Structures are given as C-alpha cells and as structure tokens.
N, C-alpha and C positions, 0 to 999 in steps of 0.2 A: 727612618723615613724611606730609605732606599729598599730596606728589607720588606717593608709593607707594600711598596710599589711592585716588587718582584712577585710577592705572594698574590697580589691583585691581578697581575698580568697572567700568572699561571692559572688562576681560577677562571679568568676570562677565556684563556685558551682552551681549558678543559670544557667550559660551557659550550664553546663553539664546536669543539670536537664531538662531544656527546650529542649535540643538536644535529650535526651533520650525519652522524651515524643513525640517529633515530629517524631522520627524514629519508633514509633509503626506502622506507615504507611510506606510502602516501597517507594523508589524513582524509577523513570523510566528514562532510557536514550535510545532513539530510534535513530539508525543510518539508514537512509532511502535513498537509492541510486536511480538513475534515469535510467530507461531502462535496468535493470540488469536481465538477463534471469536466470531461474532455471533449464535449461536443457542442455545448451551447455558448461557446465563445468566452468563457470566463477567464481564459488566459490571454485573450487578445491584447496586443501591445497598447491599445488605447486604455485598457483597464489595468494592466500590469506591465507598465513600461520597464520597470527595473528588473523584472523577471527576464525580459528579453535582452536588456542591456548587459546583465551580469551573467546569465546562464545560457539563454537561447543562442545569442549570436556568438559568444566565445565557445559554444559547445554544440550539442545536437538535441533534437526532440524526437522521440519515438512516437509517431502519430498513431500507431496501432499498439498501444499498451493498455492492458486490461487487468482488472481484478477478476477473481473467479468466484468469490462469495461476497456479494455487494452489500456488506454491512460491516460496521467498523471493527468490532473486536475479533471476529474470525479472520477478517481480512488482514488486520495488523499481525495476527499470529501467522498467517500464510507468509507475510513479508519476512518475519524474523526466523521462521523455521524452514522456509524453502519447501513447504509441503502443502498439498491441498487439504481442505477442511475434512474430507472424508478420511484422511490419514491422521490428522491431529485429533479428530473427534471433538473438536472445540467448535461448535456450530451455531452458537447463539450469543446474544449480547449479555443476557443475565442467566442465572441458574434456573433449572438444574442442568441445562445442556450447554450453558456458557457461563459467563460471569467470572469474577476474579477468584472466587473460592475453587471453582472447577479448574481454572487455569493453573492455580498452584497445585491442586491435587493431581493433575495430569503430569506434573513435573516439567511443564513447558520451559520454565526459566532455568532448568538444570542443563539444557542443551539447546541453545538458540544463539542468534548472531552475536549479541554483546558478550556472551560467555566465550564463544569461539574466538572473538577478537581479543579479549583479555588474555586468552591462552597464547595468542601470538605476540603479546607484549604491548597491546593497545590499552590506553585509558579510554573509558566510554562514558558519555554524558547524555543526559536526557532532561528535557524540560517541556512541560505542556501536558496535553491529554495523553494518558496512558491507556487504561481501559475504563469503561463507563462506571462500573461499580467499585473502582478503587476509591475508597471513601473515608469519611471521618470515623468509620467503625473498624476499618481493617488496615489503616495506613501503616501501622507498626510492622505488618508482615510485608516487608519491602521486597519488590521483585529483584531477583538476583541478577548479577551481570553488569551492574552499573557502578562506575567509580563515583559518580554523583548523579542522583536522580531527584529532580524537583518537579513532582507530578501534581497536576490538578486533582482535587478530591471532590467527590460528590458530597453535599448538594451544590457545590460552587463551580463544578466543571463547566457548565454551559451558561453561567451568569457572566455576561460580557462586562458588566461594570462593578462586579464584586467578586473577582476570582479568588479561590482558596487553594493553597498548595501545602503539601507536606514534603519536606526535603530529607531524604534518607531516613524516613520513618519518624521524624520529629513531629511534635504536636503541630497540627496545621495552623497556618496564619492566613488571614484574608487581607485584601487590599481594597477597602471601600472607596468607590469613586475613581478607581484606576482601571483603565481599559485593558481587558484580558490580553490582547495581542501585544500591547505596549509593555505590559509586565513581563510577558514571555520573552520579548525582544531584549529587555534589560537583563534578564536572567541569562539568556543565551549568550549575550556579549560577555558577561562576567565568566561564564563557563568556558568560553573559547579562550579568553585571556588566561584563565587558570590552566587550561590544557596546554597552551603554548609554553607557559612558564614551567610546566612539569618536565618538558624536554623529551616527551615520549610521543610516538604517533598516536593519534586520537580519532575516535568516531564520536560525533555529536549529532543527536537527533533533536530537532526543534519542531514541536507539534502544536501549532495554534488551533483553536477551535473553529475559526472561520473557514467556510461560510455556513457552518451548521446552524440549525435553528437555535434560538435562545430558550432557556428553560429556567423557570423560577419555581423552586420547591420551598413551600412555606410550611413550617411545622408550628402548630398551635398547641403549646404544652397544656393550656387550660382545657381545651376540648380533646386533647390527646388524638389529634387528627392531622393529617398531612394533605395539603393541596398542591397539585402540580399544574403549572400553566406552561403552554408551549406557544411561542411566537416566532415570527421570522427573525433572521439574524439582525443584530443591532450594530450599526457601524460606529466607529469612533466619532465623537461630536464634530471634529474638523472635516469629516467626510460626508456629512448628511446630505449635502446638496450636490454631490458629484453625480454625473451620468444621468441627469434627470430626463434626457432624451433617449436613453437606452430602451430598446424593446426586445422582446423575445425574438430570436433569430428565425423568422419564417423563411428567409431566403436561403437557408442551408439546403444541402442536397437531401436531407432527411424528410423535410416537408410533412412532418407528422404531428404538428400542433393541433390539438382539439380534433382528433380523428373522428369523423362523422360516421363512417361505416366500419363497425367492428363486428360484423356478422360472422367473420371467419376467425375471430379470436375466441379464447376459452370462455366458458359460460359466465364466470364471475366478472370478467371484463365487459362482456356484453350487457351485464346488469348495471354497470356504472352509468350515472347520468352524464350527459354531455354538458360541459361547463357553460353556464350562462354568462351574459356580458358582465354582470357584476363580479362573478368569479374570475373572469378573464382580466378585468381591470385590476383586481387584487393580485393575481398571479404576476402581472407585469411589474407591480411594485415589489413583490417578493423577489423577483429576478433582479431588480435594481438594488435592493437591500443586500442581496448576496454579493453583487459586484462591489458595492460600497464597503462591505465588511472585509473584502479582500484587499482594499487599498492599504490598510494597515499592514497586511502581510507583505505587500510590495515594499513598503517602507522598511519592514524587518529585513528583507533580502538586502536592501541597500546598506543597512547597518552591519549586517553580518559580513558582507563582502568588504566593507571598509575596515572592519576589525581584522579580518584575515590579511588584508593588504598591509595595514599598518604593522602587523606582527611579522610580516615577511614570509608568510607561509601559504599565500594564496596559490602560487604556482605549483605547490606540491599538495594541493587539496582537491579532491573530487567534491564538487558541489552539486547536489541532486535535489530536484523538486518533484514531488508527487503528492498523491492523496490516497486516503484509505478506501474510498469507493466513489463511484460516479453519482449522478443526481439528475432527476428529471423535473422540469417545470412546464406543465401544460401539454406534455406529449401524450399521444394516444388518448385515453379517457381519464388520465390522471391529473391531479392537482400538482402537488410537489412531494418528492420523497425518493426512495430507492428500493432495493430488494427485488426488483423484477429482473427478468432475463434479457430485457432489451438493452441495446447498446448504450443508451444514455446513462444507465446505472453501472455498466461494466467498464466503459472506457474512461480512463483517467489520464491526466497529464503525466508525462515523464520526460524531464529535461535533465541533462547532465553535462558538466564541463569538468575538465581536469587534465592532468598530465597525460600526453599522448593522444588525446581526443581531438580530432580535426574540427576546427571552428567552422561554423556554417555561414556566419555573417549575413544570414538571410532567413526569412520565414519559409522559403521554399528551397532548401539546400539540395545539393546533389548527393549528399551523404545520408539521406534518409529516404526509404522507399516503402511501399505498402507491405512488402513481404517481411519487413523488420518488425515482427510481432514479439512483444514481450509481456510477461505476466509478473505479478507480485512474487510468485514462487521462484522466479528467476533472480530476484533481488539479492538474497543472501549468497547464492553461488557467485553472482557478479562481484559483490563486495569482497568475498573471500579470495577470489581469483585476482582481483586488482591489488589486494593486500599481500599477494605473494603466496597464497595458500591454496592454489587451485587443486593440489593433490587431495585436500580434505573434502572437496565436493563429492567425489566418489565414495570416500570413506564414510560419509554421513548418510548415504543412500537418499539424497534429496530428490524431490520430484522436479526441481527446476534445473536449468543449465545457464551458464553465463550468457548475458545479453550480447547481441551483435553490436559492437562498438567500432567506430571508424577512427583510424589513426591519423595523425597530422602529416604534414610534408608530402610524402609520396602517395598518401591515400590508402596504404596497406594497413591491415590490422596490426596491432602491437605484436611484436616478435612471434611468440608461440601461444598467443591468446586463443583458447579453444572456441570454435564456432561450428557446430554441426551443420552439415549441408542442408538439412531439413529442419532447422531450428524452428519449432513452434509453427509449422504449417497447419497444425490442427491443435485445438485445445478444448477443454470442457469447462463449464461453469456449473455451480450447484448452490442450492439454498434450501434451508429447512425453516418453516415457520409461517407466520401470517404477514399480512400487508395492511398498512393504514396510511391514510393521507395525512401529511404532516402539517398542512395549513388549511385545508378545506375540512374542518372538523365535523361538518354535518354529514359527511359520507361515512357509512358504517365500515368498521373493520372487516376484513376478510381473513379467516383463520387458516385456510388450506392453500397456502401459496408455495408450498414446497415444489421444487422443480429441478430438472437437470437440462443441460444444453451442450451441444457440441458445435464448434465453429471451424470451418476449413478455409484456408487461403491457398490458392494456386495462381500466383501472379503470372507465371510464364504462360499459362493457358487461360488467363482472364476469367478465373472462377472464384467465387466466394459464396459460401453457403452457411446457413445456421439452422439447426434443428433444435426445437425446444419441446420437452416432454413435461407436462404438468403432472402433479401427483394424482390427478383424476385420469391420467393417461391420455388426455387430450394432447394433440400434437400440432405444432406449427413449424413450417419450413419456409425459409426466406432466401431468395436469390439476392445477396447483398450487393452484387455488381449492378443490378438494375433497380433494386429496391432497398437502398441503405436505410430507409426509415422504417423498415419492417412493417409495411402497411398491408401487403398482399400475401396471405398465407396460401402457398401453392402445394401443400403436402399432398393433396389428392390430384394435383394437376401435373406435377413434374414427373419426369421419366423414372422408371423403376430403378435403373442403374444408380442414379444419384441418391434416391431415397434409401435403398438397401445399404449402400456404402456408409451413409451417414448413420443409419441405425446401428451398423456393426461397430463403427468407430465409437459411438456413444456407449455401447455396451462394454467396450474395453475401458474407455477413459473414466467412466464413473467408478471403476474399481482399481484404476491404475495405481502403481506404486513404483517410484524410482524410474528406471529407464523406460518402462512401458508408458509413462506419461508423456515423454517426448517422442518415443517411437512405438506407437501402438501397432504399427504394421508388423513388427516382430512377433507380436502375439497372434495377429490375424494370419500371418504367413510366415511361420517359423522356418520354412525352408529358404526364405530370403528372396523369393521371386518378386515381391512387391515392397517398395520402400517409399511410395508417394501416392498422393491422391490420384494423380493422372494415370499412374500405372494400374491402380486398382480398377479403373474404369474399363480396362480391356474386357471385351465380351466373353472371353474364355472363363472369367471369374463370375459371370452372372449367376450361374446355378449355385455356386458356393455361397455367395452373399444372400441369395434368395432364401437359403436354408438357415441363415444365422438368426437365432431367436432375438427379437427386439427387446431392449430393456423395458421393464414394466415395474410399476408400483403395485403392491397389493392393496394399499389404502393410503390415505393422506395422514401423515404423522408430522409433528413439528420438530422431530429429532431424527437422528440417524439410527436405523435399525437394519442390519444386514439382511435379516429375513424378510424385511418389507421391500427391499430394493433388489429386484431379481435381475441378475446378469449371468449369462451363460459362461462368462470368462472369469468369474471370481476366483475359482480354484486354480485356473491356469496362471493368472497374474500372480497369485500368492506364491505358487511354486517357482515362477521365474524370479520373483523378488528374493526369495530365500536362496536360490541358487546363486544369484548375483552377490548377495551378502556373503555367502560362503567363499566365493571366488575372490572377492575383495579382501577378505580376511587373510587369504593366503599370499597376497601380493602387497609389498610395501608401496606406499603412495609415491607418486612422482610429482615433483614440482613442475607446474606447467606454465607459470608466468612470473615475471619479475624476479628471476634468479639474480641475486645481487651480483654486481660486478666484483672482480677481485679486489679492486681498490676499496669498494664499499665494505667488503668482508674484512679487509685489513684494518680499515678505519674503525669498524665496530670492535674488532679484537683489541686494537690499541686503546680504545675508550674503556673497554672492560678491564684491561690491565691497569690503567691509570686509576680507575675507581676501586681502589683496594679497601676503602672504608665507606660506610654508608654516607650518602650525601644528604644534606638537609632538604626537606621537601618544602616547596614554596607554599605559603598560606593561600587559600582560595581567594580570588577576587570577589568582592561583595558588590552586588548590583545596587545602584543608587536608590532604587525603588524600595529596598528592604527597610529603610528607615520609616516608611509609611505603613508597614504591615502591623496588624493587630491580631491577637489570638482569636480563634474561633470561639463563639459563645459556648459556655458550658452546657446549656440546654441542647444545643445542636450536637455536641460530642456525645451526649447521653441518649439521643433519640434513636428510634428503631428505623434503620435505613431501609429495611425490607418493605416498609409501608410506602416508600416513596415511588416505587416503580410500578405504576398502574398501566403504563403504556410504553413498554420497553423499546418498540420500534422507533418511537419519536426520540428516544434518548440515544439511539445508536450512532 
C-alpha cells in the first residue's frame, strides 16, 4: 500500500512539474464569428454582455481593427498566413480562384499558423466553420496542422438546426434538431478539456457560423437537381424574442443608412434602387435576427471561460474574439451583405485578454486609441510573438507585424514586445469578384465589383483618408475625420497633395510584400527622407508625387492577374522583398519576446530528464452532444457538390 502511495505521489509530482514547464508558454483560445460587423453595434454590452464581462473588461478592444479582403475564405487565409490576398493568390470563396481544392493545391496548410505552433510544441484544435466548400465530398483530405479538427461540412455548414461535422477526416455526422452554436460549444469545451489534460500549451480556435445567413441546400435524387435557399440567420429557440426593440443604429457617426444621394458613387451603386419601406422593415428584422443569433455565441463565451477557469489555465491563456469579415445592413444603397470597400464590411471586432495585457475595466479605456490600427495579417505575427517565437516573424517574410498591446501594472508594453513606431498608419484593402444582396433577392447581382483601397491614419495631425479604386477605374476619396460614413466623395475636390500621396501609397500597397506592407515609404523614398504621411505632405515632394503613375486596372476581372493590375512599383517591391529574404537567410533569428526565465528553463530541463519513457496520452474528452449524432445520409455523400454553389457570395 505504501509503495503504491509513493508511486502515486511521484506521478502527481511529475504531472505538476510537466504542466508547469508547459505553461511557460501561454495558451490561446480564439472565438471567431462569421460576418460580424464592428460598426453597427453587434458587440454592444446589451447584446453580448458576456463578451464584455469576460474579454472586454479584463482586456482591451482594438476599435480600429480591419480585414483587408472582406469575404470569409480569403480573409481566414489572411489570418492564418499573415499575408494579404494578393500574396496568397487565394482570392475567392469557391474555385477556380478560391475554394478548398485550390487552398490545398497552393500548399497553404503546409506553412500557416497551426503548423508553426505545432513546431513550437503546441497542440492545436479547431471546431466549427473552416472553409465554405470543405464538404461531404472532400472531408477525407483533412487540413494539416491540427491536433484535432472537427469541422462543419457543406451542405450542413450554414444549417443552424441540422449541423454536420467531420472530425479528423472521419465520415461526417449530423445533429438533427440541435442548434449549431450549441453543438460547437459542446465540442469546444471537450476539446479544451482534452488540451489541458494533454499537458502541453495549446491553441484552440472556435468558429461558430453566427451571424451568417442560413442556407438550406436540398438535393432531390429523383430529379437529380439541387435547390439552394438563403435566409437571414436563425437564432436558438430560447432567443427568438430577444431585442424586439432593437433598431438599426441611425444615431452612429456614420449616418449612412439608406443613402439618398449616391450621385458621386460608382455607376453600379448609382443604379441600385433606394430601399422602400417594406424593404426597410425587413432589414430591421434581419438586424434583430443577427443580434439574436449572437446571443448563443455570448453563452459560448461564458462556457469557454468557465471551462478554462475550472481547469486552472485561464490566467495563462490569451482569449481572443474576432470575425472573418464585417457586414452591412441598410447602409448606402445596399440591403445586407459584404465584399464592398466601405468600412461596414472591413471593420471587425477584435478583443483580447491574457497574461500581461492591461485590463480596461471600461468601454472607453485609456489603453486604446484611434491610432491602434490592426489587421488580420497582423494576427499570426502577434500569436507567434506571444508564444515566444517573435524571431520567426521575420523568417517567414510575413506581411503583418505584431499588434500594439498594452501591458498591465505600469502601462508599459511587455518587456521587448516589438511595436514599430508607425505600425499600420496606412494599409490597403482588396477584392476580386462580384456583389450580390444576401437578403433583398430582387436586386440583380453585379459582377464587376473588383476593387483596391488605401486608408491612412495620422492621429497626431488629425487626418484620416480613404481612396477606393473600382475595376472600372472610378475613384472615391473620403475624409474619414469629417465623413466617417463615406457619404461625400471628394476625389475631385480635395487638394492635389492629398490625392497624389494616396495614389502613390495605393500603387505600392497593392503589390506590397513583407516589409513594404508596413512601411511603403521605404519604397517611395528609399533614401529615408520620408517615413510618415505627414512628412510626405511637405511641398518639396509635390513634383515627385505628381509624377507617380496612379494604379490602374486594364479591365474588370473576377480574379488576380498581374498584367491586369498596373502598378509602377511592382518590380521595385519584388526586388526589395527578394533582397530582404536573402538578408534574413544570412542572419539567425533573434528571440524577441517571452524569453523563458532561468527557472523556467531549469524546470523544463528537469521535466525532460524525468520523462525518460513515453508517457500515456489521455483519451480525448467526448462532448455530451455526440450521443445524439447520426450519419449523413448516403445519398448526400454521393451527390455532386459542385451543383450546390449557384450563388457563392451568399455562401461566403
């Protein structure tokens, strides 16, 4: 008996030791919604109180956080790869210019965030929506990099009350009558428990479909035909009566609901009908349905935090909340949807709490300001740096850099966390493809919606500008300080100095790669005389900028073609990127953050010495909901998935 007790105590001590060693690196839990805006109040504490209680108040929110390609699959790839879409060449939801087959053929999952984290000793977990056409036809070709991936599969991805999943390439199961977000929450809790029991640092991404539109794909085997229906999001039954008094926020500074005068917008927007009262009533209900669908996500946050707390790992876990793209309801001349260059589609929530981050305790904290701009391409560099691998950011030639984060106690940033002085004072957006209204189906699709945009912030000098170039070469310019709703196109009215600098920045950023994405001034002024927007406005540079050829499209294409997108700086940027890559190859990487303490290194070495033989791996926890799953019907598994996608934008 005594011998057994001694053995048990030794094992307990070993478990504690190895757990302590593993937790020298932090964990990450990322809750990633689908189509959630950062402007129309969807994250308001009235609608998502648990988001504020568990992440906003113990952490921070970046109010100026943006996606750069506002559609799901390219944007998710930006997030994981730390690169803009023009560098991944993954530019669409479905093939041939997007889709899961192209994603695999490009080798994206050979080098992206979960693979990089696994190389650092992390276990990685995923549950929920992955890519749109990860489906019942290709589920066996599992995305690499995940210790455990339990992904939604089409045609069940956007079916709120009958979701279907494939776990690690197994034959898909469906959960008839179970609400999608609740199923994802159950699975996420089980994954987190499994991750903690494994005793290694972990990254877990939880991706509910809310508040995306619902999609019903019906295959009739007799007629050999497929019918696809699109509806507003469906809330959980317990949430149907919530927020019945909520209305579209006309009182925001944007004031761009149902824009009457669009005479200065591109021709295709001028051709859109102004929404009539019946349409507006419907859009108000669509807005409420979006809020209601997010109520279950708020409950998911509560469950995840409780699980982390009970496991004793919450204080060593970065908890992050964001979305794949923004969304508009009723703005300008649109009904509901995304993929435009306007802020409603580009700005998304980004909230983070975790070790070393100063708590805000407020919706208006002192530790967040307008100049704190972040992008999805900054996400992977941020995670790598927080995980102690900041040296790899440069090695991978990423387009992003670590986000500006605020430390606790004295308010200084964490030790040597890198934060460039001009981090993201300017950035670009891009899109290839068409536009369709996701709820006002009587409005015809527009096929030529490809565009590029550049945005500039100069908080010190109270300036904020956006230039949009459509593939028709129609141009829009907005003073975002006085016109945040992008109502008044002043391209032909603003002074030439502003216009020419924006044109030059756009010409660089549309082809940027690596460092030139964060510091385009180095391309424009290689001698180093200009490093900021305000410096560029010096009159002595007027002639230089007046002679820079503006970016131009040759024609409208729904995909990227370098010959079609004309920039005077393409060869210059390519040469600079090649030189940077060669220089990086000659220099060993330097660790820039979270250098382990000597005690931590000693503890890790001791744990390694003790573990002289393989340790048994704990069995994964099984979610309670699994006992209610049933196999996908055989006729669905055998159907032709390609016939389902007649409106890819609605599926994005």
